[in-house]
C-alpha positions as CSV (number, residue, x, y, z in Angstrom):
1,M,27.6,-167.9,88.1
2,E,29.3,-171.1,88.0
3,S,33.0,-169.9,88.1
4,G,35.2,-167.0,87.5
5,G,38.7,-166.1,87.0
6,F,41.4,-163.3,86.3
7,I,43.5,-162.8,83.4
8,R,46.1,-160.7,81.8
9,T,45.6,-159.2,78.2
10,D,49.3,-158.5,77.7
11,P,52.5,-160.0,79.1
12,S,53.5,-156.3,80.1
13,V,50.8,-156.2,82.7
14,P,52.2,-156.8,86.2
15,H,48.9,-158.6,87.4
16,P,45.4,-159.6,86.0
17,N,43.5,-156.8,84.4
18,V,40.5,-158.3,83.1
19,Q,37.8,-160.5,85.2
20,F,36.0,-163.6,83.8
21,H,32.6,-164.6,85.0
22,F,31.6,-167.9,83.4
23,L,27.9,-168.8,83.4
24,P,26.5,-172.1,82.1
25,S,23.3,-170.2,81.0
26,T,22.3,-167.1,79.0
27,V,21.8,-163.8,81.0
28,I,20.6,-160.7,78.9
29,E,20.2,-157.3,80.2
30,H,21.2,-158.7,83.8
31,G,18.4,-161.2,84.0
32,R,15.7,-158.6,83.0
33,V,15.3,-160.5,79.2
34,A,14.3,-164.0,78.9
35,P,16.7,-166.1,76.9
36,P,15.8,-167.2,73.6
37,F,17.9,-170.4,73.8
38,E,20.2,-172.4,76.1
39,C,24.0,-171.6,75.9
40,F,27.1,-170.5,77.9
41,Q,28.5,-167.2,78.4
42,A,31.6,-165.5,79.6
43,H,31.3,-162.1,80.7
44,V,34.6,-160.0,80.8
45,G,35.2,-156.9,82.8
46,T,38.2,-154.5,82.8
47,L,39.6,-154.2,86.4
48,R,41.5,-151.1,86.1
49,P,40.1,-148.7,83.5
50,K,41.9,-145.5,82.8
51,S,38.9,-143.4,81.6
52,R,37.5,-141.1,84.4
53,G,33.9,-139.6,84.3
54,S,32.6,-137.0,86.7
55,L,29.9,-136.4,89.4
56,K,28.8,-132.9,89.7
57,L,25.9,-130.7,91.4
58,K,23.3,-129.7,89.0
59,T,22.4,-127.0,91.2
60,S,22.6,-125.6,94.6
61,N,19.5,-127.5,95.7
62,P,20.7,-130.6,97.6
63,R,17.5,-132.4,96.4
64,D,18.1,-132.0,92.8
65,V,19.9,-135.2,91.2
66,P,23.5,-134.7,90.4
67,V,24.9,-134.8,86.8
68,I,26.6,-138.1,86.2
69,D,28.9,-138.8,83.4
70,P,30.7,-142.1,83.3
71,N,32.7,-141.2,80.3
72,Y,33.2,-144.9,79.4
73,L,35.9,-146.0,77.1
74,E,37.4,-142.5,76.8
75,D,40.9,-143.9,77.1
76,P,41.8,-145.9,74.0
77,S,43.5,-148.4,76.2
78,D,40.4,-149.4,78.0
79,M,38.7,-150.4,74.5
80,Q,41.8,-152.4,73.7
81,E,41.5,-154.5,77.0
82,F,38.2,-155.3,76.0
83,V,38.9,-156.3,72.3
84,D,41.9,-158.4,73.6
85,A,39.6,-160.3,76.4
86,I,37.3,-161.1,73.6
87,R,40.1,-162.7,71.5
88,I,41.5,-164.5,74.5
89,T,38.0,-165.9,75.4
90,R,37.6,-167.1,71.9
91,S,40.9,-168.9,72.4
92,V,39.7,-170.5,75.6
93,F,36.6,-171.8,74.3
94,S,38.3,-173.3,71.1
95,Q,40.1,-175.7,73.5
96,P,39.3,-179.4,73.1
97,A,37.6,-179.7,76.5
98,F,34.9,-177.5,75.2
99,D,34.4,-179.7,72.0
100,Q,31.4,-181.9,73.2
101,Y,29.7,-178.6,74.5
102,R,30.6,-175.8,72.1
103,G,28.2,-174.9,69.3
104,E,28.0,-171.9,67.0
105,E,29.1,-168.6,68.6
106,V,26.1,-166.6,69.2
107,S,27.9,-163.4,70.3
108,P,29.6,-161.4,68.9
109,G,29.5,-164.0,66.2
110,S,32.4,-165.7,64.4
111,D,32.2,-163.4,61.4
112,L,33.3,-160.4,63.6
113,T,36.9,-160.7,63.6
114,S,38.5,-157.2,62.6
115,Q,39.4,-154.6,65.1
116,R,36.8,-152.3,64.1
117,D,34.1,-155.0,64.2
118,L,35.0,-156.0,67.9
119,E,35.1,-152.2,68.9
120,E,31.7,-151.7,67.6
121,F,30.3,-154.7,69.4
122,V,31.9,-153.5,72.6
123,R,30.2,-150.1,72.2
124,R,27.0,-151.5,71.7
125,M,27.1,-154.2,74.3
126,A,29.2,-152.8,77.2
127,D,27.5,-151.5,80.5
128,T,28.3,-151.2,84.0
129,A,28.5,-153.9,86.5
130,Y,27.4,-152.6,89.9
131,H,30.8,-152.1,91.6
132,H,31.2,-148.2,91.7
133,S,34.0,-146.6,93.8
134,C,36.4,-144.0,93.9
135,T,33.8,-141.0,93.4
136,C,34.7,-139.5,97.1
137,R,38.5,-140.3,97.1
138,M,40.7,-140.3,100.0
139,G,43.9,-138.3,100.1
140,R,46.0,-135.4,101.4
141,E,44.1,-132.2,102.3
142,E,46.1,-130.1,100.3
143,S,45.0,-131.9,97.1
144,A,41.6,-130.7,97.9
145,T,42.2,-127.0,98.2
146,D,45.4,-126.5,95.6
147,E,44.1,-126.9,92.3
148,R,47.6,-126.5,90.8
149,A,48.7,-129.6,92.6
150,V,46.6,-132.1,91.1
151,S,44.2,-132.9,88.4
152,A,40.2,-132.7,89.2
153,H,40.2,-136.5,89.3
154,E,43.2,-136.9,91.7
155,A,41.9,-134.3,94.3
156,A,40.9,-135.7,97.7
157,V,37.2,-135.5,99.3
158,V,38.0,-137.0,102.5
159,D,41.3,-137.2,104.6
160,P,42.9,-140.4,105.9
161,E,40.4,-140.8,109.0
162,G,37.3,-140.5,106.3
163,K,36.5,-136.9,107.5
164,V,35.1,-134.7,104.6
165,I,37.7,-132.1,104.0
166,G,36.5,-128.5,104.9
167,L,33.2,-129.8,106.8
168,Q,32.9,-130.8,110.4
169,G,31.3,-133.8,111.9
170,L,31.0,-135.5,108.6
171,R,32.8,-138.7,107.6
172,V,32.4,-141.2,104.7
173,V,33.1,-144.9,105.3
174,D,32.4,-146.8,102.0
175,S,34.0,-147.9,98.7
176,S,33.5,-144.3,97.4
177,I,36.6,-143.3,99.4
178,F,39.1,-145.5,97.6
179,P,41.8,-143.6,96.2
180,S,42.1,-145.9,93.2
181,M,40.2,-149.1,91.8
182,V,40.8,-152.5,93.2
183,S,41.4,-155.2,90.9
184,G,38.4,-157.4,91.6
185,N,35.1,-157.1,93.6
186,L,34.9,-154.7,96.1
187,N,33.4,-156.5,99.2
188,A,36.7,-157.5,101.0
189,A,38.1,-154.1,100.5
190,T,35.2,-152.3,101.6
191,I,35.1,-154.2,104.9
192,M,38.7,-153.5,105.4
193,V,37.9,-149.8,105.1
194,A,35.2,-150.2,107.5
195,E,37.2,-152.1,110.1
196,K,40.3,-149.7,109.9
197,L,38.0,-146.3,110.2
198,S,35.6,-147.8,112.6
199,D,38.9,-148.1,115.1
200,R,39.8,-144.4,114.4
201,I,36.4,-143.3,115.2
202,L,36.3,-145.4,118.4
203,G,39.8,-144.0,119.1
204,K,41.4,-147.5,119.1
205,D,45.2,-147.9,118.0
206,P,45.2,-149.6,114.4
207,L,46.4,-153.1,114.0
208,P,50.1,-153.5,112.7
209,P,50.5,-154.0,109.1
210,I,51.3,-157.4,108.1
211,N,52.8,-156.3,104.5
212,V,51.4,-159.0,102.2
213,P,52.9,-158.7,98.9
214,V,50.8,-158.0,95.7
215,Y,50.6,-160.9,93.4
216,Q,53.0,-160.4,90.4
217,S,52.4,-162.7,87.4
218,P,55.6,-164.5,86.1
219,Q,57.3,-163.7,83.0
220,D,56.7,-166.8,81.7
221,T,53.0,-167.3,81.4
222,I,50.2,-168.6,79.2
223,Y,49.0,-165.7,77.2
224,N,46.1,-165.7,74.8
225,G,46.5,-169.6,74.6
226,H,50.3,-169.5,73.9
227,Y,53.2,-169.9,76.0
228,Q,55.0,-166.7,76.2
229,Q,58.6,-166.5,77.3
230,Q,59.8,-162.9,76.0
231,H,57.7,-159.9,75.9
232,H,59.0,-159.0,72.5
233,Q,57.4,-161.9,71.2
234,S,53.9,-160.5,71.7
235,K,53.2,-158.7,68.5
236,Q,54.1,-161.6,66.4
237,F,52.1,-163.8,68.5
238,D,48.8,-161.3,68.2
239,T,48.7,-161.7,64.2
240,A,49.2,-165.7,64.7
241,H,46.3,-165.8,67.2
242,Q,44.0,-163.5,65.2
243,Q,44.6,-166.0,62.3
244,R,44.1,-168.9,64.5
245,T,41.0,-167.6,66.1
246,Q,39.4,-167.0,62.9
247,K,39.7,-170.6,61.7
248,A,39.0,-172.1,65.3
249,V,35.9,-170.2,66.5
């Protein structure tokens, strides 16, 4: 990877919901397929998808593999974020700075511009990107025992000290205990969890909080290649952007 970045696909989103990975080369099937030509790529990934899958026991035999259903794109907003990200990427690559490097759009292809076409492309090409989390979430003990209190996806598996609820002598200390997805790669957040819970295991007092504010994007911002000042302009912009990208890509 040569560079990366974080963007918002809509001005109403408080902080970036899509991550860019820009590569000055061709990567197909995670490098398992040799590229047929030279080009550059931008991989886009949604950071906070709303679709929720499941991880269940297949049998009572612990040696049997579990039943895993990622349930990708079950929530329509996840699909829309991907479609918006494709359109934003096209807008970025259509800028004059890329004129001497840009050739024909190979994928999805400049002829695919409609909502339906882009959704079909996403369903055909989207895949997972390694950073799994939240399958063993941390939370309140009552959420693990009272089925009426929360949905199955909100029920806690471990308590705030990483102890598996209902069992003795077992803790989980990794990214699976995140209560919700972080907006980016998991390395830093996983180190933080390990540092905090290792202190708890060793009986050390926790470090005091420093209350670092979460980044909030300004209201006046670059959105899909246009300067947005008011949220209510976004619908008018969407139509104009689709027309422009159809001509520019």
